[in-house]
C-alpha positions as CSV (number, residue, x, y, z in Angstrom):
1,M,6.6,17.1,16.2
2,T,4.8,18.9,13.3
3,T,1.1,20.0,13.0
4,K,1.0,20.4,9.3
5,S,0.8,18.2,6.5
6,Q,1.3,19.4,3.0
7,A,0.4,17.6,-0.5
8,K,2.2,19.7,-3.2
9,I,2.1,18.7,-7.2
10,V,6.0,19.0,-8.0
11,S,5.3,17.9,-11.6
12,W,2.8,17.3,-14.2
13,S,2.5,16.5,-17.7
14,A,3.3,19.0,-20.2
15,A,0.7,19.9,-22.2
16,G,-1.7,17.8,-20.3
17,E,-5.3,19.1,-21.4
18,E,-4.0,19.3,-25.0
19,V,-2.8,15.7,-25.2
20,C,-6.6,14.8,-23.2
21,A,-8.5,17.1,-25.5
22,S,-6.5,15.3,-28.8
23,A,-7.6,11.8,-26.8
24,A,-11.0,13.2,-27.1
25,R,-11.1,14.0,-30.4
26,I,-9.1,11.1,-32.1
27,S,-12.0,8.5,-32.2
28,T,-14.6,10.9,-34.0
29,T,-12.8,13.5,-35.8
30,P,-10.4,13.1,-39.0
31,G,-6.6,13.4,-39.0
32,D,-4.0,11.3,-37.7
33,A,-2.8,11.3,-33.9
34,L,0.1,14.5,-34.6
35,E,-2.3,16.0,-37.1
36,L,-4.9,16.4,-33.7
37,F,-2.5,17.4,-31.5
38,E,-1.2,20.3,-33.6
39,K,-4.7,21.6,-33.7
40,A,-5.2,21.1,-29.9
41,Q,-2.2,23.6,-29.3
42,G,-3.8,27.2,-27.4
43,N,-7.2,26.0,-28.8
44,P,-10.2,27.6,-26.8
45,R,-12.4,24.7,-27.1
46,N,-10.5,22.2,-25.6
47,Q,-11.6,22.7,-21.6
48,D,-15.6,22.5,-23.1
49,L,-14.7,19.6,-25.0
50,I,-13.1,17.3,-22.0
51,G,-16.0,18.5,-20.2
52,K,-18.5,17.2,-22.7
53,V,-16.6,13.9,-22.7
54,L,-16.6,13.6,-19.1
55,R,-20.2,14.2,-18.5
56,S,-21.0,11.9,-20.9
57,G,-19.1,8.8,-18.5
58,H,-15.8,8.5,-20.4
59,R,-13.4,9.6,-18.1
60,S,-10.5,7.3,-19.7
61,V,-9.3,10.6,-21.6
62,I,-8.0,12.1,-18.6
63,E,-5.8,9.5,-17.8
64,H,-3.5,10.9,-20.3
65,A,-2.4,13.4,-18.0
66,V,0.4,12.8,-15.3
67,F,1.0,14.4,-11.9
68,S,3.6,13.9,-9.1
69,I,3.0,14.8,-5.7
70,A,5.4,15.2,-2.6
71,L,3.9,14.8,0.6
72,Q,5.4,16.0,3.1
73,N,5.5,15.5,7.3
74,V,2.0,13.8,6.5
75,S,0.8,11.2,9.0
76,V,1.7,7.4,8.3
77,Y,-2.2,7.0,8.5
78,V,-2.2,9.4,5.2
79,E,0.0,7.1,3.6
80,Q,-1.8,4.1,4.1
81,Y,-4.6,5.6,2.8
82,F,-2.6,6.8,0.0
83,I,-0.9,3.5,-0.9
84,E,-4.3,1.6,-1.1
85,R,-4.7,2.8,-4.7
86,R,-3.7,0.7,-6.8
87,L,-3.3,2.8,-10.3
88,A,-0.8,5.0,-8.6
89,S,3.1,4.4,-7.9
90,F,4.9,5.3,-4.6
91,T,8.4,5.5,-3.0
92,V,8.0,5.9,0.8
93,K,10.8,6.7,3.1
94,S,11.7,3.2,4.7
95,R,11.4,2.3,8.1
96,R,13.5,-0.4,7.8
97,Y,16.5,1.4,7.4
98,V,15.8,5.4,8.6
99,D,15.8,6.4,12.2
100,F,12.2,8.0,12.8
101,S,12.9,9.4,16.4
102,G,13.4,12.9,15.2
103,L,10.9,13.1,12.5
104,G,8.0,14.3,14.7
105,Y,4.4,13.0,14.7
106,Y,0.9,14.7,13.2
107,I,-1.0,17.0,15.8
108,P,-4.3,17.9,14.9
109,S,-4.8,21.7,14.7
110,E,-8.0,21.4,16.7
111,L,-6.6,20.2,19.6
112,S,-6.0,22.0,22.6
113,G,-5.8,22.1,26.3
114,E,-6.1,19.0,28.5
115,A,-7.2,16.8,24.9
116,L,-3.8,18.1,23.4
117,T,-1.5,17.2,26.6
118,A,-3.1,13.8,26.4
119,Y,-2.5,12.9,22.8
120,R,1.4,15.1,23.3
121,S,1.4,12.3,26.2
122,Y,0.7,9.5,24.3
123,M,3.0,9.9,21.0
124,D,6.0,11.3,23.3
125,G,5.5,8.0,25.4
126,L,5.6,5.9,22.6
127,F,8.4,7.6,20.4
128,A,10.7,7.4,23.8
129,A,10.4,4.0,24.0
130,Y,11.1,3.8,20.3
131,R,14.6,5.4,21.1
132,K,15.4,3.0,24.1
133,L,15.3,0.6,21.5
134,L,17.5,2.1,18.9
135,D,20.0,2.8,21.6
136,A,20.1,-1.0,22.9
137,D,20.8,-2.1,19.1
138,V,17.3,-3.5,18.4
139,P,16.9,-3.4,14.3
140,K,15.1,-0.6,13.1
141,E,12.9,-2.5,11.3
142,D,11.7,-4.0,14.6
143,A,12.0,-0.9,16.9
144,R,9.6,0.6,14.4
145,F,6.7,-1.4,15.4
146,L,6.0,0.8,18.7
147,L,5.5,4.0,16.2
148,P,1.9,5.7,16.6
149,Y,0.2,6.2,13.4
150,A,0.6,9.9,13.7
151,F,4.3,9.5,13.1
152,C,5.2,11.8,10.2
153,S,6.0,10.4,6.4
154,N,7.4,11.5,3.7
155,F,7.0,10.1,0.1
156,Y,6.0,10.3,-3.3
157,C,2.9,9.5,-5.5
158,T,2.5,9.6,-9.3
159,L,-0.8,8.8,-10.8
160,N,-3.2,10.4,-13.6
161,A,-5.6,13.1,-13.5
162,R,-8.5,10.4,-13.4
163,E,-7.5,8.4,-10.2
164,L,-6.6,11.6,-8.9
165,V,-9.8,12.9,-9.0
166,S,-11.1,9.4,-7.6
167,L,-8.7,10.4,-4.5
168,I,-10.0,13.1,-3.7
169,R,-13.9,12.5,-3.7
170,S,-13.3,9.0,-2.2
171,I,-11.6,11.0,0.9
172,R,-14.4,13.5,0.7
173,L,-17.3,11.2,0.2
174,G,-16.0,8.0,2.3
175,Q,-14.7,7.4,5.8
176,G,-11.7,9.1,5.0
177,G,-13.9,12.5,5.3
178,A,-14.3,12.0,9.0
179,V,-10.4,12.7,9.4
180,P,-9.8,16.7,9.2
181,E,-5.8,15.7,7.9
182,L,-7.2,14.0,4.9
183,R,-9.9,16.6,4.1
184,D,-7.1,19.2,4.1
185,I,-4.9,17.1,1.6
186,A,-7.9,16.7,-0.3
187,N,-8.6,20.9,-0.7
188,Q,-4.4,21.6,-0.7
189,L,-4.9,19.1,-3.9
190,E,-8.0,20.2,-5.7
191,K,-6.8,23.6,-5.3
192,Q,-3.6,23.0,-7.1
193,L,-5.4,20.5,-9.9
194,L,-7.8,22.9,-11.0
195,E,-5.2,25.4,-11.5
196,R,-3.2,23.3,-14.0
197,F,-6.2,21.3,-15.7
198,P,-9.7,23.6,-15.1
199,A,-11.6,21.7,-17.3
200,L,-11.8,18.8,-14.4
201,E,-13.8,21.4,-12.0
202,S,-17.3,19.6,-12.8
203,E,-15.6,16.2,-11.9
204,L,-14.4,17.9,-8.4
205,E,-18.1,18.8,-7.6
206,C,-18.8,16.4,-4.7
207,S,-22.4,16.8,-3.4
208,K,-23.4,14.8,-0.6
209,P,-23.9,11.0,-1.1
210,A,-27.2,9.8,-1.6
211,E,-26.6,6.5,0.7
212,A,-26.2,7.0,4.7
213,P,-22.5,8.1,5.8
214,P,-20.0,5.1,6.3
215,E,-20.6,3.3,9.6
216,E,-17.9,5.0,12.6
217,P,-15.4,1.8,12.9
218,T,-15.2,0.3,16.3
219,P,-11.9,-0.4,17.8
220,V,-10.8,-2.9,19.9
221,F,-9.4,-2.8,23.5
222,R,-8.6,-5.8,26.1
223,E,-7.8,-6.1,29.5
224,E,-4.4,-7.5,28.9
225,P,-2.6,-7.3,25.5
226,V,-1.9,-10.2,23.5
227,W,1.8,-11.0,22.2
228,V,1.5,-12.3,18.6
229,T,5.2,-14.3,17.7
230,E,6.9,-13.7,14.8
231,A,5.7,-17.8,13.6
232,E,2.4,-17.2,14.6
233,A,2.3,-13.8,12.5
234,G,1.2,-13.6,8.8
235,S,-0.7,-16.3,8.5
236,A,-1.7,-17.1,4.4
237,E,-5.1,-19.1,3.5
238,L,-6.0,-19.8,-0.3
239,L,-9.7,-18.9,-0.4
240,A,-9.9,-19.3,-4.3
241,G,-8.1,-20.4,-7.3
242,P,-8.2,-21.9,-10.8
243,A,-9.9,-25.5,-10.5
244,D,-7.7,-26.6,-13.4
245,P,-4.7,-24.0,-13.7
246,G,-2.7,-25.9,-16.5
247,R,-5.9,-25.8,-18.7
248,L,-6.0,-22.4,-18.3
249,L,-2.5,-21.8,-19.6
250,E,-2.9,-23.9,-22.6
251,R,-5.9,-22.0,-23.9
252,A,-4.2,-18.4,-23.1
253,R,-1.4,-20.0,-24.8
254,Q,-3.6,-20.8,-28.1
255,A,-5.4,-17.8,-27.5
256,A,-1.9,-15.7,-28.0
257,G,-1.0,-18.1,-31.0
258,L,2.0,-19.1,-29.7
259,G,3.3,-22.6,-30.5
260,A,-0.2,-24.1,-30.0
261,N,1.0,-27.5,-31.4
262,K,3.7,-27.7,-28.6
263,P,3.5,-29.1,-24.8
264,L,3.0,-26.3,-22.6
265,S,6.7,-25.5,-21.1
266,P,6.2,-23.6,-17.5
267,E,10.6,-22.9,-18.1
268,A,9.6,-21.1,-21.3
269,L,6.9,-19.5,-20.0
270,L,8.7,-17.7,-17.0
271,A,11.4,-16.8,-19.1
272,S,9.5,-15.1,-21.4
273,P,9.9,-11.3,-21.2
274,R,6.1,-11.4,-21.5
275,P,4.4,-13.8,-19.7
276,R,0.7,-12.8,-20.1
277,E,-0.6,-16.0,-19.9
278,L,0.3,-16.2,-16.0
279,E,-2.5,-13.2,-15.9
280,Q,-5.1,-15.6,-16.5
281,L,-4.4,-17.5,-13.0
282,S,-6.1,-15.7,-10.1
283,Y,-5.6,-16.4,-6.8
284,T,-7.6,-15.1,-3.6
285,F,-5.6,-15.4,-0.1
286,A,-6.5,-14.2,3.4
287,V,-3.6,-12.8,5.1
288,S,-4.2,-13.0,8.9
289,D,-2.2,-11.5,11.7
290,L,-0.6,-8.9,9.4
291,T,1.5,-6.1,11.4
292,L,0.3,-2.6,9.9
293,A,3.7,-2.3,9.1
294,G,3.5,-5.3,6.9
295,V,-0.1,-4.1,5.2
296,T,2.4,-1.4,3.8
297,H,4.8,-3.8,2.3
298,L,2.2,-6.0,1.0
299,V,-0.4,-3.4,-0.6
300,R,2.6,-1.7,-2.4
301,H,3.0,-4.8,-4.8
302,R,0.3,-2.6,-7.6
303,M,-1.7,-5.4,-9.5
304,Q,-3.6,-7.0,-6.9
305,S,-7.1,-6.1,-5.4
306,V,-6.8,-5.8,-1.7
307,I,-9.6,-5.2,1.2
308,V,-7.6,-3.8,4.5
309,P,-10.1,-2.9,7.1
310,P,-9.9,0.6,8.4
311,I,-7.3,1.4,11.0
312,Q,-9.8,3.1,13.1
313,S,-11.3,-0.5,13.8
314,V,-7.8,-2.4,14.4
315,D,-7.2,-4.7,17.7
316,H,-5.3,-2.1,19.9
317,S,-4.1,-5.1,22.6
318,R,-2.8,-7.4,19.9
319,F,1.1,-6.5,19.2
320,I,3.9,-8.4,17.4
321,L,6.7,-9.3,19.2
322,P,9.7,-9.3,17.4
323,D,12.5,-12.5,18.4
324,T,14.8,-9.7,18.5
325,I,13.0,-8.0,21.1
326,R,11.7,-11.8,22.7
327,N,15.1,-12.7,22.8
328,D,16.6,-9.8,24.9
329,P,15.1,-9.6,28.3
330,A,16.1,-5.5,28.9
331,A,14.6,-4.5,25.4
332,L,11.7,-6.7,25.8
333,A,10.8,-5.2,29.4
334,V,10.9,-1.5,27.7
335,Y,8.9,-3.1,24.6
336,Q,5.6,-4.6,26.4
337,S,6.1,-1.8,29.3
338,A,5.5,0.4,26.3
339,L,3.0,-1.1,24.7
340,T,1.1,-2.1,28.0
341,E,0.7,1.6,28.5
342,A,-0.3,2.4,25.0
343,N,-3.1,-0.4,25.3
344,R,-4.4,1.6,28.3
345,A,-4.4,4.8,27.3
346,A,-5.4,4.5,23.7
347,K,-8.8,3.1,25.4
348,A,-8.9,6.3,27.8
349,L,-8.1,8.3,24.4
350,C,-11.0,7.0,22.6
351,E,-13.7,7.5,25.8
352,D,-12.7,11.1,25.4
353,P,-15.0,13.0,22.9
354,A,-12.8,15.4,22.0
355,L,-9.8,12.7,21.1
356,R,-12.1,10.1,19.4
357,P,-12.4,11.6,16.5
358,Y,-8.4,10.7,15.9
359,S,-8.3,6.9,17.0
360,C,-6.2,6.3,13.8
361,Y,-3.2,7.8,14.7
362,Y,-3.4,5.9,18.3
363,A,-2.5,2.6,16.3
364,V,0.9,1.7,16.3
365,S,2.3,-0.1,13.6
366,G,2.8,-3.2,15.8
367,N,-1.0,-3.8,15.7
368,M,-2.5,-6.7,13.8
369,L,-5.3,-6.5,10.7
370,D,-6.4,-9.6,8.9
371,V,-6.6,-8.6,5.0
372,M,-7.8,-10.2,1.9
373,T,-6.1,-10.0,-1.7
374,T,-6.8,-11.0,-5.1
375,L,-3.9,-11.0,-7.7
376,N,-2.7,-12.9,-10.8
377,A,0.4,-15.8,-11.0
378,R,2.3,-12.9,-12.5
379,E,2.1,-10.4,-9.9
380,L,2.5,-13.4,-7.6
381,M,6.2,-14.2,-9.1
382,L,6.9,-11.2,-8.7
383,I,6.4,-10.9,-5.4
384,V,7.6,-14.1,-4.2
385,R,11.1,-13.4,-6.4
386,L,11.2,-10.4,-4.3
387,R,9.9,-11.1,-1.0
388,T,11.3,-14.7,-0.1
389,C,14.7,-13.5,-0.6
390,T,16.5,-13.3,2.5
391,R,17.1,-9.8,2.0
392,A,13.2,-9.1,2.5
393,Q,11.6,-8.0,5.7
394,W,10.7,-11.2,8.2
395,E,7.4,-10.8,8.4
396,I,6.5,-9.8,4.8
397,R,9.0,-13.1,3.9
398,H,7.2,-15.1,6.6
399,V,3.5,-14.2,4.1
400,A,5.3,-14.7,1.0
401,M,6.8,-18.2,1.6
402,G,3.6,-19.0,3.0
403,I,2.0,-18.2,0.0
404,L,4.6,-20.2,-2.1
405,R,4.1,-23.1,-0.4
406,L,-0.1,-22.8,-0.9
407,L,0.5,-22.2,-4.4
408,R,3.0,-25.5,-4.5
409,E,0.7,-27.5,-3.4
410,Q,-2.2,-26.3,-6.1
411,Y,-0.1,-26.3,-8.9
412,P,2.9,-27.6,-8.5
413,A,3.9,-27.9,-12.2
414,L,4.6,-24.3,-12.2
415,F,5.0,-23.1,-8.7
416,D,7.4,-25.4,-8.1
417,R,9.7,-23.1,-10.1
418,F,8.6,-19.8,-8.4
419,G,11.4,-18.9,-5.6
420,P,13.9,-15.7,-5.3
421,S,15.9,-14.3,-8.1
422,C,18.7,-16.5,-7.4
423,Y,16.6,-19.9,-7.6
424,L,14.0,-18.5,-10.6
425,A,16.6,-16.9,-12.6
426,G,19.6,-18.1,-11.9
427,Q,21.6,-15.1,-9.7
428,C,21.2,-12.9,-7.5
429,P,20.9,-9.4,-8.7
430,E,21.9,-7.6,-5.4
431,G,25.0,-7.2,-6.0
432,R,27.3,-6.2,-2.7
433,M,24.4,-6.6,-0.8
434,S,23.8,-10.2,-1.6
435,C,23.5,-12.3,1.0
436,G,26.1,-15.1,-0.6
437,R,23.8,-18.1,0.1
438,Q,22.6,-18.5,-3.4
439,E,23.6,-22.4,-3.1
440,E,22.0,-22.9,-0.2
441,M,18.7,-21.2,-1.7
442,R,18.6,-23.0,-5.3
443,K,19.0,-26.3,-2.6
444,L,15.9,-25.2,-0.3
445,F,13.6,-24.0,-3.1
446,G,14.5,-27.4,-5.3
447,G,13.2,-29.0,-2.2
448,K,9.9,-29.6,-0.8
449,L,9.3,-25.9,1.9
450,S,8.9,-27.2,5.3
């Protein structure tokens, strides 16, 4: 168990302030890029210049400073909040491969007495059931659905100064401000950021937002749990896409000045090292009944605009039921008993005024959400390539297969060529970890997906 989350800036741009000041000067000052950078070395006017440019609304200059943050023993709720930042990079400890039974969970420092006892009892019960499933040889990727959203996560995050400032402000001025752990992390990051980049002080001055504070999300509880099978989870629906994708690709190729007099060749396009034309095709999907663990798999793909409802609004009574557990009577008894009790206990915790503010931690990884996302065909090619592979986790693979079926129906001339690496590129990149079923996969994806 743990009570302290830590966010530490472990790496940052060399001469970040000088680079940003040089960027601020280059558009209006004589001299080439290297000359201006030399003049910025030790220049006492750098901070004032950066501040002046920021006040004018031109914040792109601070995107040249980059920071890497190590987040230690934060709740997975914090991880989820961070990874929804589109313009940042993340590497997290995998719950598919790592045993989390001894890594502990976040305990709000404000809790004491009976409230603390009730909180610990809830968390300890779910961790005990998780360990039982592992002892029964249930795969870690399925046992993890029992883990509450207080369990400790460790990950790295790299982002530029503009996005870091935006993250800190969004915590303080949005729904994150209601979570003490997030507020504490925002304070830690602000202190470290200003030590390294004092010119950002004005950007970090957060006043009370003019609009009313966000409405508090309401969790959902039912009398009895609802069990969602693997086949029912992660259902994809295509909400919007281009009416004539072929024409858009043709126009994109003409705009690029590449072979405008030749017929469009999807094979050549997909083989290109820089298929920018694909970025002109935009698609919007709704994915229903995606677990919180599955949301993490989806949103880690950066080039998309994804809408995820607040975890505080989750349906605490709706749970995934993996096949490995459903087909094992002993494991099924442990799993359903633990989550039935969690459904009851989470409701009681949310009804306690002392414990209601921490409702984000009572969700479990196997709870379900509906999300919406918009992304282009180039990013879809990457997602399909990685997530339809047999080595992908089964839930996100199910989602990727559903998306691919919808895309093939909408524009088969292009999307019939999408699939895992062994189908798209003709070879498997997994080396000794390959499934060895390349011919079978090529036949599967070369036909009509069932």
